[in-house]
FIKOLZA-1660 file (N, C-alpha, C; in steps of 0.1 Angstrom, whole numbers, plus 5000, padded with zeros to 4 digits):
% residues 99
   i   px   py   pz ch aa at
   1 6516 6516 3117  A  M  N
   1 6520 6520 3104  A  M CA
   1 6527 6534 3103  A  M  C
   2 6520 6543 3110  A  V  N
   2 6525 6557 3112  A  V CA
   2 6537 6556 3119  A  V  C
   3 6540 6548 3129  A  V  N
   3 6553 6547 3136  A  V CA
   3 6565 6544 3127  A  V  C
   4 6562 6534 3118  A  V  N
   4 6573 6529 3108  A  V CA
   4 6576 6540 3099  A  V  C
   5 6566 6548 3094  A  V  N
   5 6569 6559 3085  A  V CA
   5 6577 6570 3093  A  V  C
   6 6574 6574 3106  A  V  N
   6 6581 6582 3113  A  V CA
   6 6595 6578 3115  A  V  C
   7 6597 6566 3118  A  V  N
   7 6610 6561 3121  A  V CA
   7 6618 6561 3108  A  V  C
   8 6614 6558 3096  A  V  N
   8 6620 6558 3084  A  V CA
   8 6623 6572 3081  A  V  C
   9 6614 6581 3082  A  V  N
   9 6618 6596 3079  A  V CA
   9 6629 6600 3088  A  V  C
  10 6628 6598 3102  A  V  N
  10 6638 6601 3110  A  V CA
  10 6653 6596 3107  A  V  C
  11 6653 6583 3103  A  V  N
  11 6666 6576 3100  A  V CA
  11 6670 6583 3087  A  V  C
  12 6662 6586 3077  A  V  N
  12 6666 6592 3063  A  V CA
  12 6672 6605 3068  A  V  C
  13 6665 6614 3076  A  V  N
  13 6670 6628 3079  A  V CA
  13 6683 6627 3087  A  V  C
  14 6686 6617 3096  A  V  N
  14 6697 6616 3103  A  V CA
  14 6708 6612 3094  A  V  C
  15 6706 6603 3085  A  V  N
  15 6717 6597 3075  A  V CA
  15 6721 6611 3065  A  V  C
  16 6710 6618 3062  A  V  N
  16 6715 6630 3052  A  V CA
  16 6721 6640 3060  A  V  C
  17 6718 6643 3072  A  V  N
  17 6726 6651 3081  A  V CA
  17 6740 6647 3082  A  V  C
  18 6743 6635 3087  A  V  N
  18 6755 6628 3089  A  V CA
  18 6765 6630 3076  A  V  C
  19 6758 6626 3065  A  V  N
  19 6766 6627 3051  A  V CA
  19 6769 6642 3049  A  V  C
  20 6760 6651 3050  A  V  N
  20 6764 6665 3047  A  V CA
  20 6774 6671 3058  A  V  C
  21 6774 6667 3070  A  V  N
  21 6785 6670 3080  A  V CA
  21 6798 6664 3077  A  V  C
  22 6797 6651 3072  A  V  N
  22 6810 6645 3068  A  V CA
  22 6816 6651 3056  A  V  C
  23 6808 6655 3046  A  V  N
  23 6813 6661 3034  A  V CA
  23 6819 6675 3037  A  V  C
  24 6812 6683 3046  A  V  N
  24 6816 6696 3049  A  V CA
  24 6829 6696 3057  A  V  C
  25 6831 6686 3066  A  V  N
  25 6844 6685 3073  A  V CA
  25 6854 6680 3064  A  V  C
  26 6852 6671 3054  A  V  N
  26 6862 6667 3044  A  V CA
  26 6867 6678 3036  A  V  C
  27 6857 6687 3032  A  V  N
  27 6861 6698 3024  A  V CA
  27 6869 6709 3032  A  V  C
  28 6865 6711 3044  A  V  N
  28 6873 6721 3053  A  V CA
  28 6886 6715 3056  A  V  C
  29 6887 6703 3057  A  V  N
  29 6901 6697 3060  A  V CA
  29 6910 6698 3048  A  V  C
  30 6904 6696 3036  A  V  N
  30 6911 6697 3024  A  V CA
  30 6916 6711 3020  A  V  C
  31 6906 6721 3023  A  V  N
  31 6909 6735 3022  A  V CA
  31 6921 6739 3032  A  V  C
  32 6920 6735 3044  A  V  N
  32 6930 6738 3054  A  V CA
  32 6943 6733 3050  A  V  C
  33 6944 6720 3045  A  V  N
  33 6957 6714 3041  A  V CA
  33 6962 6721 3028  A  V  C
  34 6955 6725 3019  A  V  N
  34 6960 6733 3007  A  V CA
  34 6965 6745 3012  A  V  C
  35 6958 6753 3021  A  V  N
  35 6963 6766 3024  A  V CA
  35 6975 6766 3032  A  V  C
  36 6977 6755 3041  A  V  N
  36 6989 6752 3047  A  V CA
  36 7001 6749 3038  A  V  C
  37 6998 6741 3029  A  V  N
  37 7009 6737 3019  A  V CA
  37 7013 6750 3011  A  V  C
  38 7004 6758 3007  A  V  N
  38 7006 6770 3000  A  V CA
  38 7015 6780 3008  A  V  C
  39 7011 6781 3020  A  V  N
  39 7019 6790 3030  A  V CA
  39 7032 6784 3032  A  V  C
  40 7034 6771 3035  A  V  N
  40 7047 6766 3037  A  V CA
  40 7056 6768 3024  A  V  C
  41 7051 6767 3011  A  V  N
  41 7058 6768 2999  A  V CA
  41 7062 6783 2998  A  V  C
  42 7053 6792 3001  A  V  N
  42 7056 6807 3000  A  V CA
  42 7067 6810 3010  A  V  C
  43 7067 6805 3022  A  V  N
  43 7077 6809 3032  A  V CA
  43 7090 6803 3029  A  V  C
  44 7091 6790 3024  A  V  N
  44 7103 6784 3018  A  V CA
  44 7110 6794 3007  A  V  C
  45 7102 6796 2998  A  V  N
  45 7106 6805 2986  A  V CA
  45 7111 6818 2990  A  V  C
  46 7103 6826 3000  A  V  N
  46 7109 6839 3006  A  V CA
  46 7121 6837 3014  A  V  C
  47 7123 6827 3022  A  V  N
  47 7135 6824 3029  A  V CA
  47 7147 6820 3019  A  V  C
  48 7144 6813 3009  A  V  N
  48 7157 6811 3000  A  V CA
  48 7159 6822 2993  A  V  C
  49 7150 6832 2988  A  V  N
  49 7153 6844 2981  A  V CA
  49 7161 6854 2991  A  V  C
  50 7157 6855 3003  A  V  N
  50 7164 6863 3012  A  V CA
  50 7179 6858 3015  A  V  C
  51 7180 6845 3016  A  V  N
  51 7193 6839 3019  A  V CA
  51 7201 6842 3005  A  V  C
  52 7196 6839 2995  A  V  N
  52 7204 6843 2981  A  V CA
  52 7208 6858 2981  A  V  C
  53 7198 6866 2984  A  V  N
  53 7202 6881 2983  A  V CA
  53 7212 6884 2994  A  V  C
  54 7211 6879 3006  A  V  N
  54 7221 6883 3016  A  V CA
  54 7234 6877 3013  A  V  C
  55 7235 6866 3009  A  V  N
  55 7247 6859 3005  A  V CA
  55 7253 6867 2993  A  V  C
  56 7246 6870 2983  A  T  N
  56 7251 6878 2972  A  T CA
  56 7256 6891 2976  A  T  C
  57 7248 6899 2986  A  M  N
  57 7252 6912 2990  A  M CA
  57 7263 6911 2999  A  M  C
  58 7266 6901 3006  A  C  N
  58 7277 6901 3015  A  C CA
  58 7289 6894 3007  A  C  C
  59 7288 6892 2994  A  G  N
  59 7300 6888 2986  A  G CA
  59 7303 6873 2988  A  G  C
  60 7293 6865 2992  A  G  N
  60 7296 6850 2995  A  G CA
  60 7305 6848 3006  A  G  C
  61 7305 6856 3016  A  G  N
  61 7314 6854 3027  A  G CA
  61 7326 6862 3029  A  G  C
  62 7329 6868 3018  A  G  N
  62 7341 6878 3018  A  G CA
  62 7336 6892 3015  A  G  C
  63 7345 6901 3018  A  G  N
  63 7340 6915 3013  A  G CA
  63 7331 6921 3023  A  G  C
  64 7321 6927 3018  A  H  N
  64 7312 6934 3026  A  H CA
  64 7303 6926 3034  A  H  C
  65 7301 6929 3046  A  H  N
  65 7293 6921 3055  A  H CA
  65 7281 6929 3061  A  H  C
  66 7281 6942 3057  A  D  N
  66 7269 6950 3060  A  D CA
  66 7262 6952 3048  A  D  C
  67 7248 6952 3049  A  L  N
  67 7238 6952 3039  A  L CA
  67 7236 6967 3033  A  L  C
  68 7240 6977 3041  A  E  N
  68 7236 6990 3036  A  E CA
  68 7246 6994 3026  A  E  C
  69 7240 7002 3016  A  L  N
  69 7248 7006 3004  A  L CA
  69 7255 7019 3008  A  L  C
  70 7268 7019 3009  A  L  N
  70 7276 7030 3013  A  L CA
  70 7279 7040 3001  A  L  C
  71 7280 7052 3003  A  P  N
  71 7282 7062 2992  A  P CA
  71 7293 7057 2984  A  P  C
  72 7304 7052 2990  A  S  N
  72 7317 7049 2982  A  S CA
  72 7314 7036 2973  A  S  C
  73 7302 7029 2977  A  D  N
  73 7301 7016 2968  A  D CA
  73 7293 7020 2956  A  D  C
  74 7289 7033 2954  A  L  N
  74 7280 7036 2942  A  L CA
  74 7288 7046 2935  A  L  C
  75 7292 7042 2923  A  K  N
  75 7300 7052 2915  A  K CA
  75 7293 7053 2902  A  K  C
  76 7291 7064 2898  A  I  N
  76 7285 7066 2885  A  I CA
  76 7297 7072 2875  A  I  C
  77 7300 7066 2866  A  N  N
  77 7312 7069 2859  A  N CA
  77 7309 7065 2843  A  N  C
  78 7311 7075 2835  A  R  N
  78 7311 7072 2820  A  R CA
  78 7299 7064 2816  A  R  C
  79 7286 7068 2822  A  G  N
  79 7275 7061 2816  A  G CA
  79 7273 7047 2822  A  G  C
  80 7281 7041 2832  A  Y  N
  80 7279 7029 2838  A  Y CA
  80 7277 7031 2852  A  Y  C
  81 7269 7022 2859  A  L  N
  81 7267 7022 2873  A  L CA
  81 7274 7012 2878  A  L  C
  82 7284 7014 2888  A  L  N
  82 7291 7003 2893  A  L CA
  82 7287 7002 2908  A  L  C
  83 7283 6990 2913  A  V  N
  83 7277 6988 2927  A  V CA
  83 7286 6978 2932  A  V  C
  84 7293 6981 2943  A  M  N
  84 7301 6971 2951  A  M CA
  84 7310 6962 2943  A  M  C
  85 7305 6955 2934  A  T  N
  85 7313 6944 2927  A  T CA
  85 7322 6949 2917  A  T  C
  86 7320 6962 2914  A  N  N
  86 7327 6968 2901  A  N CA
  86 7321 6962 2889  A  N  C
  87 7310 6955 2888  A  V  N
  87 7305 6949 2876  A  V CA
  87 7298 6959 2870  A  V  C
  88 7301 6964 2856  A  P  N
  88 7293 6974 2850  A  P CA
  88 7278 6969 2847  A  P  C
  89 7270 6978 2850  A  M  N
  89 7255 6975 2846  A  M CA
  89 7251 6987 2837  A  M  C
  90 7243 6985 2828  A  K  N
  90 7239 6997 2819  A  K CA
  90 7232 7007 2827  A  K  C
  91 7235 7020 2825  A  F  N
  91 7230 7030 2832  A  F CA
  91 7225 7041 2822  A  F  C
  92 7211 7042 2821  A  R  N
  92 7207 7051 2811  A  R CA
  92 7204 7066 2817  A  R  C
  93 7209 7075 2811  A  D  N
  93 7206 7089 2817  A  D CA
  93 7192 7093 2813  A  D  C
  94 7184 7096 2824  A  P  N
  94 7170 7098 2821  A  P CA
  94 7168 7113 2815  A  P  C
  95 7178 7121 2815  A  R  N
  95 7176 7134 2809  A  R CA
  95 7175 7133 2793  A  R  C
  96 7167 7142 2788  A  P  N
  96 7166 7142 2772  A  P CA
  96 7179 7145 2767  A  P  C
  97 7182 7139 2756  A  K  N
  97 7194 7143 2747  A  K CA
  97 7191 7156 2740  A  K  C
  98 7202 7163 2739  A  R  N
  98 7203 7176 2732  A  R CA
  98 7206 7173 2718  A  R  C
  99 7199 7180 2710  A  S  N
  99 7202 7177 2694  A  S CA
  99 7212 7189 2690  A  S  C
% end
């Protein structure tokens, strides 16, 4: 009788340990997969943004092929800031206005 009880207890303990190990392994695998997917998505987004910025700064294949901003590319004239493309962007003078 005692042997049967010991065997049942050992079997129950082994089953519980196996179930816990399987659950932990499944949770770890799911977390790793989620982290890998998030990292891949972030890398793809960063690469796309960098490519768009480089293509935009290089003028889509024509014009400037260097990414540094040369002094001749930066012109402040009549309250507008013109950068490379000569497209006006609003430029606000940070100095206080005189009354």
